[in-house]
Phi, psi and omega in degrees: 000331179296322176300317181293324181289315179298320178304310180295320178289330170300310180295331180284323183290321175304313181302311182298322179298320186285324181284325175296324178297315180301313181294323180289329175300333175301328179284341182270325193243356185240090177077169176250111183302323180301305183301318183293330183272328182262334182089186184283330186279358184292148177279163179295331175291321181288324178290324181287322178294316178293317183306317184286323177300321184276357181074018180280353176275354182277161179299165181301316190281335174296315178301313180301318180294313178301321181290317178295323177297313183288325182292325179302335181266356186069030173252131177225029179080203182259144172286130180290339182270318184262342186063021176245166181298135183290329176297319177299316178295321177293317172303323179288331182259341184296323177307314184295316180291323181294327176296315176298313182298317178297314176298321184284329178285317179299315180295320185294315180298312180307320184259320182302313185291311178298317177301317182295321176297312184300306184295342178280315183280329179245047194296343181253011180276164185292317183298321178300314182291331177289317178297317179295319175298318173300318178295324173302317177299309180307328179273328188279323186282136179293152190296318183299318179291328174296318178302316179303306183298326174291322182293320179300318183286301196267340179262311185278300187293304185271327180076024188274324193230151177288154192258343186203169180081173182254349182079199179279134190238160176240135182269128177239086186071237173271001186245144178244137181222141171259005180290337183267003180236144177295325185284323174299320171300320179294319181290335185274342190297310188289311175305317187289324180290327179297312184288326186275343190297322177294312179294325184297312183293326178290315176297316172311310185285326176293319178294319179297313180292316177294320176305308181296325179290315181291327179296335177275358186282159184297322191289335175285325175294318184290325177294324175293320179299333183273005178081018178288146184293159179301322179301309184296316182294313186292313193254342178270328188247301189289312179303313179307317181283332179296318193286346181305299177296322180301316181295328180292308180301320181300317183298311178295325181292345182294323179291323172299323182298313183293322183285321182274000173293356183294321188289312184301313179298329179286314189295325188254010185040057181271136189274064186248189183285341176292312176298322182296318180301313178296326173288330180284325177295321181288341180248008181058042182272081187300314180313314181286328173302317182292321180290319178301310172309314180293326181287318180292319180297318182296322180298309180297320184291318183292315179291323174295323182297313182299310179301318174297321176295323180291325173301314181300324183282325185273320191269103180302330185300316180294319182292328174288331179285339180249000000 
């Protein structure tokens, strides 16, 4: 097992180094940080002094080594647009993104799994066909259009829910949360539904296909032959084996939800890291762009590493191979 863990850790470090190199390349090929910080009116002496202070007069490999060293400490320099530490800006925005991602993930699981099981067990029913038809709409429509339609219906026409912002939050140490306030929950509903819709339909269809596959297996036929009730067969045997690949895919989708929250946060002006990244792109704020890329890569690498290790623990074939 130790060799397996070391192998996966080496792969994770290699991936992070590649992402760090891509993020660092933004500093070299996307705009001039000195010009962005000093403006057009700076003298050549001021520019040369700032370039030296930032270490931009060093060779490429020295700059990259400094960048990686600072990145491991969570430091990415100062924002060109706001003049504040990037790490501070990311810490301020990260709770909002995680809150939205958690709400969307819970909603996708809470609805997707039961609906997927229902459509598998009642695959010729009217409701099952209706759910499948709605799921096609959810997969086909782009996220920004879904968000705009929800705003039009529930915020503009009906006036039930707010259309932008995070609402009232509560500070818990260095973390802020809207889960503990009624206004925060009202602001969370539309963004969470928009963000979870694609994942919900994916989970629903995955559960349905896995459930149908499991119901065809020999041990399910044997369980029926023993006279077990449909409830015991469906939920005691079939569902338990169906959820193993579903949980794996869901864990990997958490990284996708955080990464793709960019669109949802932009539509609803949700003050998370995705909106911060979009604002950084508009103003060529490279330190924030680099920090966001590294953060998303770290989340994906960490989730993949955990899933790989869980597979090793659960699947005896992997243990035998190592």
